[in-house]
All heavy atoms as an XYZ file, in Angstrom:
753
protein
N      17.170    166.126    138.456
C      18.099    167.237    138.443
C      18.525    167.551    139.877
O      17.852    167.205    140.821
C      17.442    168.466    137.825
C      16.957    168.290    136.437
S      18.087    169.066    135.310
C      17.427    168.489    133.786
N      19.608    168.272    140.002
C      20.110    168.667    141.311
C      19.308    169.822    141.882
O      18.337    170.294    141.297
N      19.734    170.248    143.038
C      19.078    171.387    143.672
C      19.295    172.636    142.831
O      20.386    172.847    142.307
C      19.680    171.646    145.049
C      19.262    170.718    146.124
C      19.851    171.233    147.430
C      19.637    170.278    148.551
N      20.259    170.786    149.778
N      18.274    173.485    142.715
C      18.489    174.747    141.990
C      19.389    175.675    142.814
O      19.411    175.631    144.035
C      17.079    175.328    141.848
C      16.251    174.639    142.867
C      16.901    173.312    143.139
N      20.132    176.488    142.103
C      21.033    177.442    142.754
C      20.204    178.598    143.290
O      19.353    179.144    142.589
C      22.089    177.954    141.752
C      23.015    178.950    142.410
C      22.871    176.797    141.172
N      20.453    178.972    144.534
C      19.728    180.088    145.124
C      20.140    181.379    144.426
O      21.310    181.551    144.065
C      20.029    180.191    146.619
C      19.498    179.032    147.418
C      19.814    179.197    148.885
C      19.310    178.025    149.674
N      19.663    178.143    151.086
N      19.196    182.302    144.235
C      19.532    183.563    143.567
C      20.642    184.336    144.280
O      21.487    184.943    143.635
C      18.222    184.348    143.596
C      17.160    183.312    143.678
C      17.760    182.192    144.477
N      20.662    184.296    145.601
C      21.711    185.008    146.347
C      23.085    184.411    146.055
O      24.062    185.130    145.850
C      21.408    184.961    147.843
C      22.437    185.670    148.692
C      22.044    185.607    150.165
N      23.107    186.048    151.023
C      23.306    187.299    151.401
N      22.482    188.234    150.974
N      24.291    187.606    152.199
N      23.160    183.092    146.015
C      24.429    182.419    145.701
C      24.894    182.796    144.302
O      26.070    183.084    144.080
C      24.260    180.893    145.810
O      23.787    180.572    147.112
C      25.560    180.169    145.554
N      23.965    182.786    143.355
C      24.287    183.147    141.979
C      24.756    184.596    141.885
O      25.719    184.903    141.180
C      23.074    182.910    141.075
C      23.460    182.841    139.627
O      24.548    182.389    139.278
N      22.576    183.293    138.775
N      24.086    185.482    142.617
C      24.477    186.898    142.615
C      25.882    187.073    143.184
O      26.701    187.797    142.613
C      23.473    187.735    143.418
C      23.816    189.206    143.580
C      23.774    189.912    142.224
C      22.866    189.874    144.555
N      26.167    186.415    144.305
C      27.499    186.529    144.907
C      28.571    185.973    143.970
O      29.654    186.555    143.845
C      27.532    185.797    146.251
C      26.719    186.439    147.373
C      26.728    185.553    148.603
C      27.273    187.812    147.700
N      28.269    184.881    143.313
C      29.212    184.302    142.367
C      29.457    185.239    141.189
O      30.602    185.449    140.771
C      28.682    182.954    141.882
C      29.655    182.017    141.208
C      30.786    181.652    142.151
C      28.937    180.768    140.754
N      28.384    185.833    140.671
C      28.515    186.769    139.554
C      29.276    188.034    139.957
O      30.101    188.541    139.192
C      27.140    187.150    139.009
C      26.489    186.016    138.248
O      27.191    185.044    137.890
O      25.267    186.094    138.009
N      29.008    188.550    141.160
C      29.734    189.727    141.632
C      31.218    189.421    141.841
O      32.084    190.237    141.512
C      29.121    190.254    142.934
C      27.782    190.964    142.808
C      27.218    191.279    144.190
C      27.914    192.217    141.974
N      31.498    188.238    142.365
C      32.891    187.826    142.526
C      33.589    187.683    141.185
O      34.741    188.113    141.014
N      32.889    187.125    140.222
C      33.450    186.964    138.881
C      33.736    188.324    138.251
O      34.806    188.544    137.676
C      32.479    186.162    138.016
C      32.919    185.763    136.630
C      34.156    184.894    136.676
C      31.800    185.034    135.922
N      32.793    189.243    138.372
C      32.965    190.585    137.814
C      34.130    191.318    138.492
O      34.970    191.924    137.818
C      31.663    191.384    137.959
C      31.739    192.763    137.391
C      31.758    192.960    136.022
C      31.795    193.868    138.223
C      31.834    194.238    135.482
C      31.865    195.147    137.704
C      31.886    195.328    136.329
N      34.195    191.235    139.826
C      35.267    191.908    140.565
C      36.633    191.337    140.197
O      37.588    192.083    139.964
C      35.048    191.751    142.070
O      33.820    192.317    142.441
N      36.717    190.016    140.128
C      37.986    189.386    139.739
C      38.391    189.775    138.323
O      39.573    189.996    138.045
C      37.875    187.868    139.833
C      38.097    187.254    141.202
C      37.754    185.775    141.187
C      39.525    187.457    141.657
N      37.422    189.863    137.431
C      37.727    190.252    136.050
C      38.282    191.675    136.004
O      39.226    191.956    135.257
C      36.487    190.122    135.177
N      37.713    192.584    136.807
C      38.219    193.959    136.845
C      39.640    194.018    137.398
O      40.497    194.723    136.851
C      37.295    194.841    137.680
C      35.980    195.249    137.041
C      35.164    196.095    138.016
C      36.218    196.005    135.751
N      39.900    193.277    138.472
C      41.245    193.265    139.048
C      42.227    192.650    138.061
O      43.343    193.148    137.877
C      41.253    192.502    140.395
C      42.669    192.305    140.911
C      40.413    193.227    141.424
N      41.821    191.581    137.402
C      42.687    190.917    136.423
C      42.997    191.852    135.252
O      44.145    191.940    134.805
C      42.016    189.633    135.935
C      42.899    188.750    135.141
N      43.900    188.001    135.692
C      42.945    188.504    133.817
C      44.525    187.322    134.754
N      43.958    187.611    133.592
N      41.983    192.544    134.767
C      42.189    193.491    133.666
C      43.122    194.626    134.088
O      44.026    195.008    133.337
C      40.846    194.062    133.200
C      40.893    195.079    132.080
C      41.418    194.436    130.798
C      39.524    195.671    131.841
N      42.929    195.145    135.290
C      43.799    196.207    135.801
C      45.245    195.722    135.908
O      46.178    196.414    135.495
C      43.300    196.684    137.181
O      41.957    197.139    137.058
C      44.173    197.795    137.725
N      45.428    194.525    136.432
C      46.782    193.977    136.560
C      47.407    193.746    135.184
O      48.589    194.039    134.980
C      46.739    192.669    137.353
N      46.614    193.242    134.239
C      47.148    192.993    132.893
C      47.569    194.293    132.220
O      48.642    194.367    131.606
C      46.099    192.272    132.048
N      46.738    195.322    132.339
C      47.097    196.607    131.745
C      48.316    197.222    132.427
O      49.182    197.798    131.773
C      45.907    197.573    131.809
C      44.745    197.246    130.874
C      43.574    198.173    131.158
C      45.176    197.352    129.430
N      48.390    197.087    133.750
C      49.527    197.633    134.485
C      50.818    196.930    134.082
O      51.832    197.583    133.827
C      49.305    197.487    136.002
O      48.089    198.151    136.351
C      50.440    198.092    136.784
N      50.784    195.620    134.003
C      51.981    194.854    133.657
C      52.407    195.109    132.218
O      53.586    195.287    131.930
C      51.739    193.343    133.904
C      52.815    192.493    133.241
C      51.689    193.053    135.396
N      51.463    195.130    131.293
C      51.808    195.189    129.872
C      51.922    196.599    129.296
O      52.584    196.782    128.278
C      50.792    194.397    129.057
C      50.878    192.918    129.359
O      51.958    192.363    129.427
N      49.736    192.298    129.573
N      51.289    197.586    129.915
C      51.301    198.930    129.349
C      52.168    199.883    130.175
O      52.975    200.630    129.624
C      49.860    199.489    129.221
C      49.864    200.909    128.734
C      49.032    198.604    128.295
N      52.016    199.852    131.485
C      52.691    200.834    132.332
C      54.087    200.368    132.739
O      55.059    201.112    132.614
C      51.836    201.139    133.577
C      50.502    201.756    133.142
C      52.573    202.073    134.527
C      49.491    201.898    134.244
N      54.207    199.156    133.215
C      55.486    198.641    133.720
C      56.104    197.702    132.680
O      55.625    196.608    132.470
C      55.279    197.877    135.027
C      54.601    198.644    136.153
C      54.285    197.708    137.298
C      55.481    199.780    136.627
N      57.171    198.142    132.062
C      57.805    197.323    131.029
C      59.035    196.583    131.527
O      59.532    195.697    130.856
C      58.212    198.190    129.827
C      57.054    198.764    129.105
N      56.210    198.004    128.330
C      56.581    200.026    129.040
C      55.277    198.772    127.809
N      55.476    200.008    128.234
N      59.554    196.940    132.656
C      60.785    196.328    133.136
C      60.504    195.440    134.343
O      59.459    195.528    134.965
C      61.809    197.407    133.502
C      61.297    198.364    134.531
N      60.404    199.366    134.237
C      61.547    198.452    135.855
C      60.124    200.039    135.341
N      60.795    199.505    136.329
N      61.454    194.604    134.663
C      61.268    193.616    135.723
C      61.722    194.154    137.077
O      62.647    193.645    137.689
C      62.012    192.340    135.377
N      61.068    195.185    137.567
C      61.365    195.722    138.896
C      60.445    195.097    139.926
O      59.638    194.224    139.630
N      60.540    195.549    141.167
C      59.680    194.990    142.221
C      58.192    195.237    141.971
O      57.366    194.372    142.254
C      60.135    195.688    143.493
C      61.242    196.600    143.144
C      61.486    196.521    141.678
N      57.834    196.397    141.443
C      56.422    196.675    141.164
C      55.905    195.747    140.066
O      54.783    195.232    140.142
C      56.242    198.132    140.743
N      56.740    195.514    139.059
C      56.360    194.613    137.964
C      56.104    193.210    138.513
O      55.122    192.575    138.169
C      57.464    194.578    136.906
C      57.227    193.587    135.795
C      56.493    193.964    134.680
C      57.724    192.294    135.864
C      56.265    193.057    133.653
C      57.501    191.388    134.851
C      56.770    191.771    133.748
O      56.530    190.881    132.740
N      57.006    192.748    139.369
C      56.863    191.405    139.924
C      55.612    191.283    140.788
O      54.909    190.266    140.738
C      58.114    191.037    140.730
C      59.328    190.835    139.852
C      60.601    190.650    140.653
O      60.610    190.810    141.872
N      61.683    190.329    139.961
N      55.294    192.315    141.555
C      54.087    192.295    142.392
C      52.828    192.244    141.538
O      51.914    191.456    141.798
C      54.041    193.528    143.293
O      55.112    193.513    144.189
N      52.773    193.093    140.516
C      51.599    193.109    139.646
C      51.488    191.820    138.841
O      50.396    191.345    138.567
C      51.625    194.319    138.720
C      51.104    195.541    139.385
C      51.824    196.581    139.875
C      49.729    195.848    139.650
N      50.992    197.507    140.431
C      49.695    197.090    140.313
C      48.534    195.187    139.418
C      48.517    197.685    140.725
C      47.351    195.787    139.829
C      47.349    197.008    140.471
N      52.630    191.268    138.469
C      52.623    190.003    137.728
C      52.090    188.875    138.607
O      51.362    187.996    138.139
C      54.035    189.678    137.224
C      54.032    188.726    136.089
N      54.022    187.365    136.268
C      54.019    188.925    134.743
C      54.014    186.772    135.104
N      54.011    187.696    134.154
N      52.432    188.906    139.898
C      51.912    187.922    140.846
C      50.397    188.075    140.999
O      49.660    187.081    141.017
C      52.605    188.087    142.194
C      52.318    186.979    143.161
C      53.162    187.061    144.424
N      54.570    186.883    144.094
C      55.527    187.766    144.399
N      55.234    188.866    145.052
N      56.780    187.536    144.083
N      49.911    189.318    141.075
C      48.468    189.573    141.159
C      47.781    189.049    139.901
O      46.715    188.428    139.968
C      48.178    191.088    141.346
C      46.703    191.398    141.170
C      48.673    191.555    142.705
N      48.397    189.268    138.754
C      47.839    188.804    137.486
C      47.695    187.279    137.477
O      46.648    186.743    137.101
C      48.739    189.264    136.336
C      48.288    188.963    134.915
C      46.995    189.694    134.601
C      49.373    189.377    133.933
N      48.723    186.583    137.898
C      48.657    185.116    137.941
C      47.639    184.610    138.944
O      46.875    183.680    138.669
N      47.616    185.217    140.126
C      46.689    184.805    141.176
C      45.236    185.010    140.751
O      44.402    184.119    140.907
C      47.000    185.593    142.456
C      46.202    185.171    143.645
C      46.403    183.944    144.233
C      45.247    186.027    144.187
C      45.666    183.544    145.336
C      44.504    185.643    145.283
C      44.717    184.400    145.867
N      44.933    186.175    140.181
C      43.548    186.428    139.757
C      43.168    185.549    138.568
O      42.003    185.176    138.424
C      43.319    187.911    139.406
O      44.240    188.314    138.393
C      43.438    188.784    140.622
N      44.139    185.187    137.729
C      43.852    184.277    136.616
C      43.406    182.918    137.111
O      42.431    182.341    136.608
N      44.093    182.395    138.120
C      43.718    181.104    138.701
C      42.354    181.198    139.377
O      41.495    180.324    139.216
C      44.802    180.625    139.700
C      44.336    179.419    140.490
C      46.096    180.313    138.965
N      42.133    182.278    140.138
C      40.831    182.454    140.802
C      39.697    182.578    139.796
O      38.610    182.027    139.998
C      40.863    183.682    141.716
C      41.597    183.514    143.032
C      41.618    184.829    143.804
C      40.965    182.430    143.868
N      39.933    183.299    138.703
C      38.917    183.422    137.654
C      38.556    182.053    137.084
O      37.370    181.746    136.880
C      39.401    184.332    136.520
C      39.125    185.805    136.671
C      39.865    186.596    135.584
C      37.649    186.092    136.594
N      39.553    181.241    136.820
C      39.294    179.896    136.287
C      38.461    179.077    137.274
O      37.518    178.378    136.871
C      40.609    179.195    135.975
N      38.771    179.166    138.564
C      38.022    178.420    139.580
C      36.578    178.914    139.698
O      35.643    178.109    139.808
C      38.728    178.510    140.931
C      40.045    177.762    141.053
C      40.712    178.067    142.392
C      39.836    176.272    140.890
N      36.391    180.228    139.670
C      35.043    180.782    139.793
C      34.217    180.437    138.553
O      33.036    180.084    138.658
C      35.090    182.307    140.030
C      33.709    182.919    139.953
C      35.702    182.609    141.386
N      34.819    180.492    137.371
C      34.095    180.128    136.141
C      33.720    178.650    136.170
O      32.588    178.279    135.816
C      34.932    180.470    134.895
C      34.999    181.986    134.724
C      34.363    179.815    133.645
C      35.976    182.454    133.664
N      34.637    177.785    136.616
C      34.332    176.354    136.713
C      33.196    176.107    137.709
O      32.283    175.314    137.441
C      35.580    175.582    137.122
N      33.228    176.804    138.835
C      32.160    176.684    139.833
C      30.828    177.151    139.251
O      29.790    176.510    139.433
C      32.499    177.500    141.096
O      33.752    177.054    141.589
C      31.440    177.349    142.159
N      30.857    178.262    138.537
C      29.652    178.803    137.919
C      29.056    177.795    136.922
O      27.850    177.558    136.920
C      29.999    180.109    137.205
C      28.828    180.875    136.709
N      28.116    181.727    137.514
C      28.235    180.934    135.501
C      27.133    182.264    136.821
N      27.194    181.798    135.585
N      29.903    177.205    136.111
C      29.432    176.205    135.155
C      28.878    174.965    135.851
O      27.866    174.404    135.415
C      30.548    175.817    134.184
C      30.939    176.880    133.170
C      32.152    176.430    132.369
C      29.778    177.202    132.239
N      29.520    174.539    136.939
C      29.013    173.386    137.687
C      27.645    173.680    138.301
O      26.776    172.808    138.328
C      29.999    172.977    138.776
C      31.243    172.237    138.292
C      32.212    172.025    139.451
C      30.861    170.917    137.669
N      27.462    174.899    138.815
C      26.164    175.269    139.376
C      25.069    175.231    138.321
O      23.929    174.897    138.615
C      26.212    176.669    139.992
C      26.781    176.727    141.382
C      27.095    177.934    141.959
C      27.000    175.588    142.127
C      27.616    178.006    143.239
C      27.519    175.632    143.403
C      27.825    176.849    143.959
N      25.410    175.586    137.097
C      24.410    175.667    136.039
C      24.424    174.463    135.107
O      23.801    174.497    134.050
C      24.606    176.954    135.232
C      24.342    178.182    136.040
N      23.111    178.474    136.568
C      25.157    179.186    136.432
C      23.177    179.618    137.234
N      24.418    180.061    137.177
N      25.113    173.391    135.494
C      25.219    172.210    134.647
C      23.860    171.601    134.279
O      23.658    171.240    133.114
C      26.114    171.166    135.307
C      26.608    170.047    134.426
C      27.381    170.602    133.236
C      27.478    169.097    135.220
N      22.902    171.500    135.201
C      21.599    170.961    134.797
C      20.936    171.798    133.693
O      20.386    171.253    132.732
C      20.768    171.011    136.088
C      21.777    170.980    137.183
C      22.968    171.710    136.650
N      21.012    173.110    133.795
C      20.429    173.984    132.774
C      21.155    173.804    131.445
O      20.532    173.753    130.383
C      20.504    175.447    133.226
C      19.952    176.398    132.227
C      18.636    176.744    132.059
C      20.679    177.133    131.234
N      18.513    177.644    131.035
C      19.761    177.895    130.508
C      22.024    177.216    130.905
C      20.136    178.721    129.469
C      22.397    178.047    129.868
C      21.456    178.787    129.165
N      22.477    173.702    131.491
C      23.273    173.530    130.273
C      22.890    172.225    129.579
O      22.719    172.179    128.355
C      24.780    173.575    130.606
C      25.171    174.977    131.071
C      25.627    173.153    129.415
C      26.561    175.067    131.680
N      22.719    171.143    130.357
C      22.323    169.850    129.789
C      20.973    169.950    129.081
O      20.797    169.420    127.985
C      22.258    168.782    130.875
C      23.602    168.335    131.372
C      23.418    167.275    132.456
C      24.724    166.816    133.019
N      24.524    165.823    134.102
N      20.016    170.610    129.713
C      18.688    170.771    129.114
C      18.779    171.544    127.803
O      18.151    171.170    126.804
C      17.719    171.473    130.102
C      16.437    171.912    129.413
C      17.412    170.561    131.269
N      19.566    172.591    127.783
C      19.693    173.397    126.566
C      20.301    172.589    125.427
O      19.845    172.675    124.284
C      20.530    174.659    126.837
C      19.916    175.597    127.837
C      18.500    176.004    127.469
O      18.223    176.375    126.350
N      17.605    175.912    128.432
N      21.344    171.811    125.713
C      21.948    170.978    124.681
C      20.963    169.918    124.197
O      20.863    169.654    122.996
C      23.225    170.301    125.193
C      24.452    171.116    124.969
C      25.065    171.771    126.022
C      25.002    171.238    123.709
C      26.203    172.527    125.822
C      26.141    171.995    123.490
C      26.746    172.637    124.552
N      20.230    169.306    125.132
C      19.252    168.285    124.763
C      18.177    168.879    123.849
O      17.814    168.289    122.835
C      18.629    167.703    126.025
C      18.246    166.259    125.887
C      17.818    165.641    127.202
N      18.977    165.414    128.067
C      19.050    165.772    129.336
N      18.044    166.374    129.924
N      20.125    165.531    130.046
N      17.651    170.045    124.208
C      16.625    170.690    123.386
C      17.165    171.070    122.023
O      16.494    170.897    121.013
C      16.071    171.928    124.098
C      15.172    171.602    125.259
C      14.683    172.852    125.967
O      15.140    173.962    125.711
N      13.754    172.665    126.898
N      18.379    171.581    121.972
C      18.971    171.956    120.688
C      19.191    170.725    119.820
O      18.946    170.758    118.610
C      20.295    172.693    120.919
N      19.639    169.622    120.423
C      19.884    168.403    119.658
C      18.575    167.830    119.128
O      18.499    167.389    117.984
C      20.610    167.380    120.533
C      21.035    166.180    119.755
C      20.431    164.969    119.739
C      22.137    166.084    118.862
N      21.100    164.132    118.900
C      22.152    164.788    118.344
C      23.111    166.986    118.452
C      23.107    164.362    117.442
C      24.066    166.557    117.552
C      24.060    165.260    117.059
N      17.518    167.823    119.962
C      16.219    167.316    119.526
C      15.656    168.180    118.413
O      15.108    167.676    117.440
C      15.243    167.254    120.702
C      15.558    166.146    121.678
C      14.686    166.209    122.911
O      13.935    167.154    123.116
N      14.801    165.193    123.763
N      15.790    169.487    118.544
C      15.303    170.401    117.519
C      16.036    170.157    116.205
O      15.436    170.128    115.134
C      15.499    171.842    117.974
O      15.222    172.730    116.932
N      17.347    169.956    116.290
C      18.152    169.716    115.089
C      17.760    168.407    114.427
O      17.626    168.340    113.210
C      19.633    169.694    115.472
C      20.547    169.539    114.300
C      22.003    169.602    114.771
N      22.888    169.411    113.657
C      23.387    168.243    113.290
N      23.067    167.155    113.954
N      24.201    168.151    112.262
N      17.552    167.349    115.225
C      17.218    166.054    114.634
C      15.808    166.069    114.049
O      15.553    165.437    113.027
C      17.366    164.934    115.660
O      16.425    165.071    116.690
N      14.871    166.794    114.650
C      13.522    166.902    114.091
C      13.546    167.658    112.773
O      12.870    167.280    111.821
C      12.590    167.597    115.084
C      12.250    166.737    116.275
C      11.476    167.507    117.327
O      11.271    168.708    117.210
N      11.076    166.808    118.378
N      14.329    168.717    112.683
C      14.449    169.485    111.446
C      15.083    168.627    110.363
O      14.639    168.617    109.219
C      15.313    170.743    111.670
O      14.742    171.492    112.729
C      15.390    171.591    110.423
N      16.100    167.843    110.726
C      16.781    166.987    109.763
C      15.830    165.896    109.258
O      15.776    165.609    108.063
C      18.022    166.367    110.411
C      18.830    165.526    109.489
N      19.504    166.060    108.421
C      19.070    164.187    109.474
C      20.122    165.087    107.776
N      19.877    163.946    108.401
N      15.033    165.306    110.161
C      14.078    164.262    109.774
C      13.003    164.836    108.862
O      12.644    164.227    107.855
C      13.428    163.647    111.035
O      14.464    163.160    111.880
C      12.499    162.518    110.668
N      12.503    166.018    109.188
C      11.461    166.644    108.369
C      11.993    166.979    106.981
O      11.277    166.814    105.978
C      10.946    167.906    109.047
N      13.234    167.403    106.878
C      13.773    167.746    105.559
C      14.023    166.497    104.728
O      13.903    166.523    103.509
C      15.055    168.563    105.692
O      16.066    167.787    106.281
N      14.317    165.360    105.352
C      14.503    164.111    104.598
C      13.167    163.588    104.076
O      13.100    163.041    102.992
C      15.154    163.051    105.485
C      16.652    163.096    105.424
C      17.262    161.825    105.893
N      17.094    161.724    107.342
C      17.198    160.600    108.026
N      17.466    159.476    107.418
N      17.049    160.577    109.317
N      12.104    163.777    104.850
C      10.790    163.326    104.418
C      10.271    164.132    103.238
O       9.529    163.640    102.405
C       9.797    163.422    105.576
C      10.017    162.374    106.616
C       8.935    162.440    107.670
N       9.253    161.532    108.744
C       8.856    161.667    109.984
N       8.099    162.706    110.307
N       9.173    160.807    110.890
N      10.655    165.396    103.188
C      10.179    166.278    102.109
C      10.768    165.856    100.765
O      10.197    166.151     99.721
C      10.528    167.722    102.419
N      11.896    165.192    100.788
C      12.509    164.747     99.543
C      13.333    165.828     98.892
O      13.435    166.950     99.375
N      13.958    165.494     97.768
C      14.784    166.502     97.079
C      13.944    167.614     96.461
O      12.802    167.407     96.104
C      15.501    165.683     95.992
C      14.708    164.445     95.834
C      13.950    164.216     97.093
N      14.556    168.744     96.334
C      13.842    169.904     95.790
C      14.051    170.015     94.323
O      14.912    169.721     93.676
C      14.319    171.179     96.455
C      13.886    171.200     97.892
C      14.313    172.478     98.524
N      13.932    172.429     99.928
C      14.106    173.401    100.754
N      14.659    174.500    100.377
N      13.744    173.292    101.983
């Protein structure tokens, strides 16, 4: 497996993700609820909405890459558990 992610790095990533989500939500509400017309304020908030959307996607992808070893282990354990349950039920025969 790769190097484990330091708790400080994970915390900073999570705080960045949370902050970006709040800014994105604020921009989405401002664009869709408060500003209905295409004025300069609408265009500025729409630009913020697009920018934070791209940043959110990048931070989420980074977060998933940092935790990829853990994700692989979880899928492997779930698959093994599923195949063991399936094998045990076939051995038991029909009910």
